[in-house]
N, C-alpha and C positions, 0 to 999 in steps of 0.2 A: 592224645596221641598214643600213649602207651596201651590204652585199652583197645584201640583200633588194631595194633599189632599183636598184642597178647591179651586177649579177653579174660583169661584166667589169672592175670597178674594181681597180686595183692598190693594195694597202694595205701600207705598211711602217711598221715601228716602230723607233725608235732611242733608245738611252739618251743622255740629254742632261744638262744642268745640273740639279742638285738643285732640286725644286719646279717645274721647267718642265714645260709641256704645250703643245706648239705644233702646229698643224694647217696644213698646206699643201696646196693643191690646184693642180695644174699649175704648180708652182714658185712659187705666190703664197701668202704667209702670210695665212690668213683668221682665225686666232685665236692668241693668246698668253696663257697663264695668268700669265706674268711681268708682263704689262701690265694684265690685268683682275683678277688675284687670284681667278679663278674658272674652273671648267671650262666648256667650250661646251656649249650644248644639243645633244646628240647627234643628236636628230631634225632639227634645223635643218642640222647639218653634213651629214647624209645627203641632205637636200633640195638643198643647195648642190651636192653632188657629182652628183646626178642632173641638175640644171640644166646643169652643165658638160658632162656626157656628152651632153646634148641640144644643145649648141652655145653655151651662154651663157658669159660670162666669170665667173670666181670672184668671189663677193661676200663681204664681211666678215660674220662671225657677229655677230648683234646680241643674241641671247638667251644668257644664261648660267645655270648652276646653281651651287649652293653648293660651295665648294672644300673642304668638310669642317669639321672642328673647328678653332676659332680659340682660341687661349689668350691671354687679355688680361692 
């Protein structure tokens, strides 16, 4: 999704803490699964990256999706 909107985007993946999924744009954290208990809406992440590529400052992700199966 990101490459479709911003072909020049540099995307990196790092193995982090178990159950973590964090997204940073221009060194600013825009989403943390550890804080929200859910994954970000990937379409919104791609739109944020596109806005930053056009000159805007990174914004926080506001939409999330299910983190998957929860055992109660």
